[in-house]
C-alpha positions in Angstrom: 13.1 170.8 293.0 13.3 167.7 290.8 10.8 166.2 288.8 8.4 163.5 290.0 6.0 161.9 287.3 3.5 159.6 288.6 2.5 156.7 286.0 -0.8 155.9 285.6 -2.9 154.7 282.7 -4.2 157.0 279.8 -7.8 157.2 279.4 -8.8 160.6 277.7 -5.7 161.5 274.6 -4.2 165.4 275.0 -1.7 167.6 277.7 -2.5 169.8 279.8 -0.6 171.8 282.3 -1.2 174.1 284.8 -2.4 174.7 288.6 -3.8 171.5 290.1 -7.5 172.4 291.8 -8.1 169.5 294.3 -11.8 167.6 293.8 -13.2 169.3 297.1 -13.4 166.9 300.1 -17.3 166.1 301.4 -18.8 169.3 303.4 -18.5 169.1 307.2 -21.9 170.2 308.4 -24.1 168.6 311.1 -27.2 169.3 309.3 -29.7 167.0 310.1 -33.0 166.2 309.1 -34.7 164.3 306.4 -35.7 168.2 304.5 -32.3 168.5 304.4 -31.3 165.6 303.0 -34.4 164.8 300.7 -33.2 168.7 299.0 -29.8 167.3 298.4 -30.7 164.8 296.6 -33.8 166.3 294.6 -31.5 169.8 293.9 -28.4 167.2 292.9 -30.6 165.5 290.1 -31.7 169.3 288.8 -28.4 169.9 288.1 -28.0 167.1 286.3 -30.8 167.2 284.3 -29.5 170.7 283.5 -25.9 169.2 282.1 -27.8 166.6 280.2 -30.5 169.3 278.6 -27.1 171.3 278.1 -25.3 167.8 276.3 -28.1 167.7 274.7 -28.4 170.8 272.9 -24.6 170.3 271.6 -25.5 167.3 270.2 -24.2 164.8 272.3 -26.6 162.5 273.2 -24.9 159.5 274.5 -23.1 161.7 276.9 -26.3 162.5 277.6 -27.9 159.9 278.6 -24.9 158.9 280.7 -25.6 162.2 283.1 -29.3 161.6 282.8 -29.1 158.5 284.7 -27.1 159.8 287.5 -30.4 161.5 288.4 -32.7 158.7 288.0 -30.0 157.5 290.9 -31.5 160.1 292.8 -34.7 158.9 293.0 -34.3 156.0 293.0 -37.5 155.1 295.9 -34.2 152.3 297.3 -31.6 154.9 298.2 -34.0 157.7 299.5 -34.7 154.5 301.9 -31.6 154.0 303.4 -31.0 158.0 304.1 -33.9 157.9 305.8 -33.2 155.2 308.2 -29.6 156.2 308.6 -31.3 159.9 309.1 -34.4 158.8 311.2 -32.5 155.4 313.2 -28.5 156.0 313.2 -29.3 159.9 314.0 -27.2 160.9 311.0 -27.0 164.4 309.4 -28.5 164.6 306.2 -24.8 164.8 304.0 -23.2 161.7 306.2 -26.1 159.9 305.6 -25.9 160.4 301.6 -22.4 159.7 301.3 -22.8 156.2 303.6 -26.2 155.6 301.7 -24.4 155.4 297.9 -20.9 154.2 299.2 -23.2 151.2 300.1 -24.4 151.5 297.0 -21.6 151.9 294.8 -20.1 148.5 297.1 -22.6 146.7 295.6 -21.6 147.9 291.6 -18.3 146.7 292.7 -19.0 143.2 293.8 -21.8 142.3 291.1 -19.6 139.7 288.6 -20.8 142.1 285.6 -18.8 144.8 284.7 -21.4 146.9 283.1 -22.8 147.5 285.8 -20.3 147.3 288.5 -18.5 150.7 286.1 -21.5 152.4 287.6 -19.7 152.5 291.1 -17.9 156.0 290.9 -20.7 157.3 288.9 -23.0 156.4 291.9 -19.7 157.6 294.5 -20.4 161.4 292.3 -23.5 161.7 292.8 -23.4 160.7 295.9 -20.5 163.7 296.6 -23.4 166.0 295.0 -26.3 165.9 297.6 -24.2 165.4 300.5 -22.5 169.1 299.0 -25.8 170.7 298.6 -27.6 169.0 301.3 -25.0 171.6 303.6 -26.2 174.1 301.2 -22.8 174.2 299.6 -22.7 174.6 296.0 -19.4 174.0 293.9 -17.2 176.2 292.5 -16.0 176.4 289.6 -12.4 175.2 289.0 -10.1 175.1 286.6 -6.8 174.7 286.0 -6.3 170.7 285.7 -8.4 168.0 288.2 -7.1 166.3 290.3 -9.7 163.0 292.8 -9.6 159.9 294.1 -12.5 159.2 291.5 -15.4 161.0 289.8 -18.4 161.0 288.0 -19.5 162.3 284.2 -21.7 164.7 285.1 -18.9 166.4 286.4 -16.3 165.9 284.0 -19.2 167.2 282.0 -20.1 170.3 283.9 -16.4 171.3 284.2 -15.2 170.4 280.4 -14.9 174.2 280.0 -13.0 175.5 282.4 -10.2 172.3 283.3 -7.0 171.5 280.7 -7.0 168.3 282.3 -8.5 165.5 284.8 -6.4 163.2 286.9 -7.9 160.3 289.3 -5.6 158.0 291.8 -8.3 155.3 290.8 -10.8 155.3 288.3 -11.5 153.0 284.9 -10.6 153.6 281.1 -14.2 152.4 280.1 -15.8 154.2 282.9 -18.2 156.6 282.3 -16.0 159.7 283.2 -13.5 158.3 281.2 -16.4 158.1 277.6 -17.0 161.3 278.6 -13.9 162.8 279.2 -13.0 161.0 275.5 -15.9 163.0 274.2 -15.7 166.2 275.0 -11.3 166.6 274.2 -10.4 166.4 278.4 -7.2 165.2 278.9 -7.3 162.2 281.5 -4.8 160.3 283.5 -6.6 157.4 285.4 -5.1 154.8 288.3 -2.4 156.8 290.0 -2.4 155.5 293.0 -2.4 157.1 296.2 0.4 159.3 295.2 -1.7 161.5 293.1 -3.1 162.6 296.0 0.0 164.0 297.6 -0.8 166.9 295.0 -1.7 170.5 296.9 -4.0 172.9 295.4 -2.3 175.2 293.3 0.7 173.6 293.3 1.7 173.5 289.2 1.8 170.4 286.8 1.3 168.6 283.4 -1.4 166.0 282.9 -0.2 163.7 279.7 -3.5 161.4 278.9 -1.6 160.6 275.5 1.5 158.3 277.7 -0.2 158.2 280.5 2.3 160.7 282.8 1.0 163.0 285.4 4.4 164.5 286.0 4.8 167.1 289.6 7.8 170.4 289.9 7.7 170.2 286.1 10.4 172.5 284.4 9.6 175.5 281.9 11.1 173.5 279.3 8.1 170.6 279.7 5.5 173.5 280.6 6.4 174.9 277.8 6.1 171.5 275.5 2.7 170.5 277.2 1.6 174.2 276.6 2.5 174.1 273.0 1.0 170.8 272.5 -2.6 172.0 274.2 -2.3 174.5 271.1 -1.8 171.9 268.9 -4.3 170.0 269.3 -6.5 172.6 269.6 -5.7 173.8 265.7 -5.5 170.1 264.4 -8.9 169.9 265.4 -10.6 172.4 264.0 -8.9 171.9 261.1 -10.0 168.6 261.2 -13.6 169.1 261.8 -13.3 171.5 258.6 -11.9 169.1 256.5 -13.7 166.2 257.4 -15.5 165.5 253.6 -11.7 166.2 252.2 -10.4 162.6 251.1 -7.3 160.8 252.4 -5.5 161.4 249.0 -1.7 161.8 248.4 -0.6 164.5 246.2 -0.4 162.0 243.8 -3.3 159.7 244.4 -2.6 157.3 246.8 -5.6 156.8 248.6 -5.2 155.6 252.6 -8.0 154.7 254.8 -7.8 156.7 257.9 -9.7 154.8 260.7 -9.8 154.4 264.5 -8.6 153.4 267.4 -11.5 152.7 269.9 -13.5 151.3 273.2 -16.5 153.3 273.3 -19.2 155.4 271.2 -17.7 158.6 272.5 -14.6 157.6 270.4 -16.5 156.6 267.5 -18.8 159.7 267.7 -15.1 162.3 267.9 -13.2 159.7 265.5 -16.4 159.9 262.7 -16.8 163.8 263.2 -13.1 163.8 262.1 -13.9 162.2 259.5 -12.5 158.5 260.1 -13.8 155.6 257.6 -14.5 153.3 260.1 -13.0 151.6 262.9 -9.7 149.9 262.4 -9.7 148.5 266.0 -11.9 148.1 269.0 -10.6 147.4 271.8 -12.9 144.6 274.1 -10.7 143.5 276.9 -10.9 146.8 278.7 -14.0 146.2 280.2 -13.5 142.9 281.5 -10.1 143.3 283.2 -11.6 143.4 286.2 -13.8 140.0 285.4 -14.1 137.4 287.8 -14.6 135.0 285.3 -15.4 134.8 280.9 -17.8 137.1 280.2 -20.5 135.7 278.1 -22.5 136.4 274.8 -24.7 138.6 276.2 -22.5 140.4 278.3 -20.2 141.2 274.9 -23.4 141.7 272.9 -24.4 144.6 275.3 -20.9 146.1 275.5 -20.8 146.6 272.0 -24.0 147.5 270.5 -23.6 151.4 271.7 -20.5 151.2 270.0 -21.3 149.9 267.1 -24.3 151.3 266.3 -23.3 154.8 264.8 -20.9 152.5 262.6 -24.1 151.3 260.2 -22.7 151.1 256.7 -18.8 151.4 257.9 -15.7 148.9 258.7 -16.1 147.9 262.1 -12.7 145.8 262.7 -13.4 143.7 266.3 -10.7 142.1 268.5 -11.2 139.6 270.3 -9.7 139.6 274.1 -6.4 139.8 274.0 -5.8 139.2 278.0 -2.8 137.9 279.4 0.5 140.4 279.8 -0.5 143.0 281.5 -3.6 142.7 280.7 -4.4 140.0 282.7 -8.0 139.9 285.0 -8.6 138.0 288.2 -9.6 134.2 287.0 -6.1 134.0 284.6 -3.5 135.4 286.9 -0.9 132.8 286.5 -1.4 132.1 283.0 1.4 131.9 280.7 -0.1 132.6 277.1 -1.6 136.2 275.6 -4.6 136.7 273.1 -5.2 134.1 270.9 -3.5 131.4 273.1 -5.8 132.2 276.1 -8.4 131.8 273.8 -8.3 127.9 272.1 -7.4 127.1 275.8 -11.2 128.2 276.6 -13.3 127.5 273.5 -16.0 128.0 275.0 -15.3 131.3 275.8 -14.0 132.2 272.3 -17.3 131.0 270.8 -19.9 133.5 273.0 -17.7 136.1 272.0 -17.9 135.4 268.2 -21.6 135.2 269.0 -22.0 138.0 271.2 -20.1 140.2 268.1 -22.6 138.6 265.3 -25.4 140.1 267.2 -24.4 143.2 267.8 -22.7 143.6 264.8 -26.6 145.4 263.1 -25.3 146.9 260.2 -21.5 147.6 259.5 -19.4 146.4 257.5 -18.1 144.2 260.4 -14.3 142.2 260.6 -13.1 140.3 263.5 -9.1 140.6 264.7 -7.1 138.0 265.7 -4.8 139.1 268.1 -1.0 137.4 269.1 -1.1 135.2 266.5 1.7 132.8 265.8 1.1 130.3 263.2 -1.5 129.3 261.1 -3.2 126.6 262.9 -4.4 129.1 265.4 -5.9 131.0 262.6 -7.7 128.0 261.1 -9.0 127.4 264.4 -10.1 130.5 265.0 -12.6 130.3 261.7 -14.0 127.5 262.8 -15.1 128.5 265.7 -16.3 131.3 263.8 -18.1 129.1 261.1 -19.5 127.6 264.7 -21.4 131.4 265.6 -22.7 132.4 262.8 -24.9 128.8 261.9 -25.0 129.5 258.7 -25.6 133.2 258.6 -23.0 135.8 256.5 -19.3 134.6 257.5 -17.5 138.5 258.5 -14.0 139.2 257.6 -11.4 137.6 259.8 -8.0 138.9 259.9 -5.1 138.7 262.3 -2.9 140.7 264.4 1.2 141.1 263.4 2.7 141.9 266.3 5.3 139.1 266.9 9.0 138.5 264.9 7.7 135.0 264.2 3.8 136.0 263.2 5.8 138.5 260.7 7.7 135.7 259.1 5.1 133.5 258.7 3.0 136.7 257.1 2.5 134.7 253.6 1.3 132.2 255.0 -1.7 133.3 257.1 -2.2 135.7 254.8 -2.7 133.2 252.2 -6.1 131.9 255.0 -6.8 135.3 255.7 -9.3 138.3 254.6 -7.0 141.0 255.7 -3.9 141.5 258.1 -3.1 144.2 260.4 0.0 145.5 261.6 0.5 146.7 266.0 3.9 148.6 266.1 3.9 148.9 270.2 4.5 145.4 271.1 6.3 144.3 266.9 8.8 147.0 268.1 9.0 145.6 272.0 10.0 142.3 270.9 12.0 143.3 268.4 14.1 145.4 270.6 14.0 143.9 273.8 11.7 146.4 274.6 9.6 147.4 277.7 5.9 148.7 276.9 5.9 152.6 277.4 9.6 152.3 275.4 8.8 150.6 272.7 5.9 153.2 271.5 8.8 156.7 271.4 9.5 155.4 267.7 11.7 152.8 267.3 9.4 151.8 264.4 11.6 153.2 262.8 14.6 150.7 263.2 15.4 148.7 260.2 15.1 145.3 261.9 11.3 146.6 262.7 10.4 148.5 259.6 11.9 145.1 257.7 9.0 143.2 259.0 6.5 145.9 258.2 7.5 145.4 255.2 7.6 141.9 254.6 4.3 141.7 256.1 2.5 144.4 253.8 4.4 142.9 250.7 2.7 139.4 251.7 -0.9 141.2 251.9 0.0 142.6 248.9 0.5 139.4 246.9 -2.5 137.9 248.9 -5.0 140.8 246.9 -6.0 141.9 251.0 -6.0 144.9 252.6 -3.1 145.8 255.8 -3.4 148.4 258.6 -1.5 149.6 260.8 -3.1 149.9 264.0 0.0 151.0 266.9 1.4 153.8 268.2 3.7 154.0 264.8 0.6 155.2 262.2 -0.4 158.7 264.3 3.9 159.5 264.5 4.5 162.3 262.5 8.2 160.4 261.1 6.3 157.1 260.9 3.4 158.1 258.9 5.2 158.3 256.2 7.3 155.6 255.9 4.2 152.9 256.8 2.7 154.8 253.3 5.2 154.2 251.4 5.8 150.9 252.4 2.2 150.0 250.6 0.0 150.1 254.3 -3.1 150.6 252.5 -5.2 151.8 256.3 -4.0 153.8 258.9 -5.9 153.3 262.4 -5.3 155.8 265.0 -6.4 156.9 268.0 -10.0 159.0 267.5 -8.5 162.3 268.4 -6.5 162.3 266.3 -7.9 161.4 263.1 -8.0 164.4 261.0 -4.4 165.7 261.9 -3.5 162.0 260.1 -6.5 162.5 257.3 -4.1 165.7 257.1 -0.1 164.3 256.6 -1.9 161.8 253.9 -3.3 164.8 252.1 0.6 166.6 252.5 2.4 163.4 251.7 3.9 162.6 248.3 3.9 158.6 248.2 6.3 158.5 245.6 8.8 160.5 247.4 7.9 157.9 250.4 8.9 155.4 248.8 11.7 156.6 248.1 12.0 157.7 251.7 11.0 154.1 253.0 13.1 152.1 250.7 16.4 154.3 252.3 15.1 153.3 255.9 14.8 149.9 254.7 19.0 150.5 254.7 19.1 152.2 257.8 20.0 155.7 256.3 17.9 158.3 258.5 16.0 160.2 255.9 13.0 162.5 256.2 9.8 162.0 254.0 11.2 163.4 250.4 13.7 160.7 250.9 16.3 163.7 252.0 19.1 162.0 254.7 18.5 163.9 258.1 
């Protein structure tokens, strides 16, 4: 049978292969009575508290607090009142009353115009599945292989993490608690795979690719072997990363390269710091608000950022402004033609609200603010003016621009003159230079001389202006591209949290002079390895 690839969204990095474990359907029990319903909720609450306790023992306080919230939900008087009404008045069996009550609560949360609260809907549904099963006398059996489900809660991820090799969801969100816990615990996860995922049968051998956001049905033997090797490499790399976190990222001939992390959650920040990251080079702020019905206000921005920035006290935290547009367009902007800073400048009150929220949440971090999709100096100057108003006399943070269009790269010298740092987004830059779709643009064409020349021009502009230049696209953690970026003179590499230690290890194994020679040859269109030898 031929391979079939389902495409979704990468939520937690890594690759897993093996038999599918389809999350069990709700039990069809006819057990009635309030005692059964109460027992189901109390048992679920106790189980969640035990999971939270184990997470605390492992030093995972943020994840423990997320799971513990489920126990508080289980004891919510409003939830119990609704369950009681469904059992007494409507004659529902205990398990059915629990499922119906929690689904009503989940629907209410999803309807709120507050993404932070709306994200809890899946958490509530997870609680409902657990409580309904316990009310029906069913105890969940240990899962193994790759978990397949419509949705899943953070407690289920924490509980199953030691046994499962990956998780695939038909729905879900990148900033949902389940995804946050999966990233923290190192479980590959793909979300948003749609109804086709639910056709996967229990025991069917599949591959879950959390790096590219794919699930592969009927994988070839070659695909299975590659997935197995990738998983083994990642585990070995993480062990080395944790062991070498204290070693500096300096090439063998003395060139220091700062390795930062891309993040959108506290779990990613904690994992990155554990692997030796010197801070965050790209904090994505738009992912939480992709379902918003209006621009977020300053309070919403601050609530989102505070737990992410808290562990970064004294370290670099580069917060990117909302990068709406293209494949990241919320409902209230559908039909809008702009992208990134263009849309922000069309809504100056929303821009200033985000800047105020960032400043309020920054605390003791070394704050940098990054402007997305810049094409002209006037855009940067407009954002700086808005930042000045938001700061209201307080110390101004560093301001930088994403260089991710050919126009921005060609104007890099002009932009560098009015900025404090530059950040090269290789994914969009590659896509626009070579005319590729976004998926293919992350597969390595940054090595094309036309793209490398724009990267080199941007780095030279930063050097001339005396400001740092980071690279935060996929190329920063590509083993072929990384030596060339170092050779071109990139000061910083910002990579996925799970790749921080691996990239730091690569840097220590490089010779800067050899990388410079390799980069020079690559700019001329001659394929070479990191030692400057033609291949």
